C-alpha positions as CSV (number, residue, x, y, z in Angstrom):
1,M,-4.1,12.6,7.9
2,N,-7.0,12.3,5.5
3,R,-6.9,11.1,1.9
4,T,-6.6,14.6,0.4
5,E,-3.7,15.6,2.7
6,M,-2.0,12.3,1.9
7,I,-2.3,12.8,-1.8
8,E,-0.9,16.3,-1.5
9,S,2.1,15.1,0.6
10,L,2.8,12.5,-2.1
11,R,2.8,15.1,-4.8
12,Q,5.3,17.2,-2.9
13,M,7.8,14.3,-2.3
14,P,10.9,14.7,-4.4
15,G,12.6,11.7,-6.2
16,F,11.2,8.4,-7.2
17,W,9.8,5.1,-5.8
18,D,11.7,1.9,-6.0
19,I,8.5,-0.1,-5.8
20,V,4.9,0.9,-6.5
21,I,2.2,-1.6,-5.3
22,I,-1.3,-1.4,-6.6
23,G,-3.8,-2.9,-4.2
24,G,-3.7,-3.0,-0.4
25,G,-5.1,-6.5,0.1
26,A,-3.3,-9.3,1.9
27,T,-0.6,-9.7,-0.8
28,G,-0.1,-6.0,-1.5
29,L,0.3,-5.2,2.2
30,G,2.7,-8.1,2.6
31,V,4.8,-6.9,-0.3
32,A,4.8,-3.3,1.0
33,V,6.0,-4.3,4.5
34,E,8.7,-6.6,3.1
35,S,10.0,-4.1,0.6
36,A,9.9,-1.2,3.1
37,S,11.7,-3.3,5.7
38,R,14.5,-3.9,3.2
39,G,15.0,-0.2,2.7
40,Y,13.1,0.3,-0.6
41,R,11.2,3.5,-1.2
42,T,7.7,1.9,-1.3
43,L,4.4,3.4,-2.5
44,L,1.2,1.4,-1.8
45,L,-1.9,2.6,-3.7
46,E,-5.4,1.4,-2.5
47,Q,-8.8,2.6,-3.8
48,H,-10.6,2.0,-0.5
49,D,-9.7,0.9,3.0
50,F,-7.0,-1.8,3.3
51,A,-8.2,-5.4,2.8
52,K,-11.6,-4.2,1.8
53,G,-11.8,-5.7,-1.7
54,T,-11.1,-9.3,-2.6
55,S,-9.2,-10.0,0.6
56,S,-12.3,-9.3,2.7
57,R,-14.5,-11.7,0.6
58,S,-12.2,-14.6,0.0
59,T,-10.7,-16.6,2.9
60,K,-11.1,-13.9,5.6
61,L,-7.4,-14.6,6.4
62,I,-4.4,-12.3,6.3
63,H,-1.4,-14.3,5.0
64,G,2.1,-13.3,5.8
């Protein structure tokens, strides 16, 4: 699924999100996995590819 298709599918989803996370770096991904695994309706928003921003230029480690 490409970005355009994903955005369109999000627009068509009824209801609401329990948690909205902005940023798919190490912390954002960790929070998204944890909240989704606990049953929360979780939306993760990322401008680029995951872990491409600060996470890719800091410690080069994924914490979790």
